[in-house]
C-alpha distance (Angstrom), angle and dihedral (degrees) to the residues before:
residue distance angle dihedral
M1 . . .
A2 3.80 . .
T3 3.76 116.6 .
S4 3.76 129.2 -169.3
E5 3.81 89.3 -111.3
Q6 3.81 93.1 66.8
K7 3.77 115.2 86.3
A8 3.77 129.6 -170.6
N9 3.77 118.8 -113.2
K10 3.77 105.1 -98.8
R11 3.78 125.3 -159.1
R12 3.79 116.5 -106.9
M13 3.78 123.4 -160.9
T14 3.76 135.0 -176.2
G15 3.79 123.1 -146.9
F16 3.78 148.2 131.6
V17 3.80 127.2 -83.3
V18 3.81 110.1 -115.7
S19 3.82 98.3 172.8
D20 3.79 137.2 21.8
K21 3.81 99.1 167.3
N22 3.80 96.9 115.9
D23 3.80 122.3 77.1
K24 3.83 111.3 -98.3
T25 3.82 90.8 -9.8
I26 3.79 132.3 103.0
V27 3.78 130.6 -174.9
V28 3.81 112.7 -135.5
R29 3.82 124.1 -163.7
V30 3.81 112.2 -148.5
E31 3.80 121.1 -166.0
T32 3.79 122.9 -156.1
L33 3.78 131.1 -179.6
I34 3.78 118.6 -133.6
K35 3.78 128.9 -179.7
H36 3.80 115.2 -120.4
P37 3.82 108.6 -120.2
V38 3.81 95.7 -136.9
L39 3.81 106.6 24.2
K40 3.83 94.1 39.8
K41 3.78 91.9 -143.4
Y42 3.78 125.3 124.7
I43 3.80 119.6 -103.4
R44 3.80 124.8 -163.2
R45 3.81 112.6 -130.0
R46 3.79 121.6 -167.3
K47 3.78 128.8 -161.1
K48 3.79 132.3 175.0
F49 3.80 124.2 -136.2
M50 3.79 129.4 -172.8
A51 3.80 112.0 -133.7
H52 3.80 134.7 -173.5
D53 3.81 114.7 -110.7
P54 3.84 104.2 -177.0
K55 3.83 96.7 -174.1
N56 3.83 98.0 39.8
E57 3.80 89.1 -126.8
C58 3.82 100.4 138.3
R59 3.79 124.2 92.0
V60 3.81 132.0 -168.6
G61 3.81 110.9 -74.5
D62 3.82 97.4 27.3
K63 3.80 117.3 135.3
V64 3.81 107.4 -130.1
Q65 3.78 142.1 174.1
I66 3.82 119.0 -133.2
V67 3.80 130.8 -170.4
E68 3.81 132.9 -157.7
H69 3.79 114.5 -93.4
R70 3.77 139.7 171.5
P71 3.83 115.0 -76.7
L72 3.80 110.5 -78.6
S73 3.80 97.0 177.0
A74 3.79 139.7 -14.3
N75 3.82 92.1 -65.9
K76 3.82 106.9 15.7
R77 3.81 114.7 95.6
W78 3.80 99.5 140.2
H79 3.80 134.5 76.5
L80 3.81 129.1 -153.0
T81 3.81 110.7 -110.2
K82 3.79 102.4 177.4
I83 3.78 144.5 -26.0
I84 3.79 107.5 -113.7
E85 3.80 98.0 -175.1
K86 3.80 132.0 5.4
A87 3.80 120.0 -134.5
L88 3.79 118.4 -113.9
């Protein structure tokens, strides 16, 4: 009994904007810490995601939150939720 009010849990990530050159698109670098299976020390992993920014309000260096979304282009599968912190 699925209604239109129910929504799937979508992944949310927080990262920094590294590029805003494209129209209505930002590139966000997300860092995660993983534990090395043998050495047992934490390693910082970075990955870049392209996200939709409909108002072109983000600038390089902003801390933003993005959420999973339907595919908007060949590489864009994320949508800007909010700007947490503006760059100086």
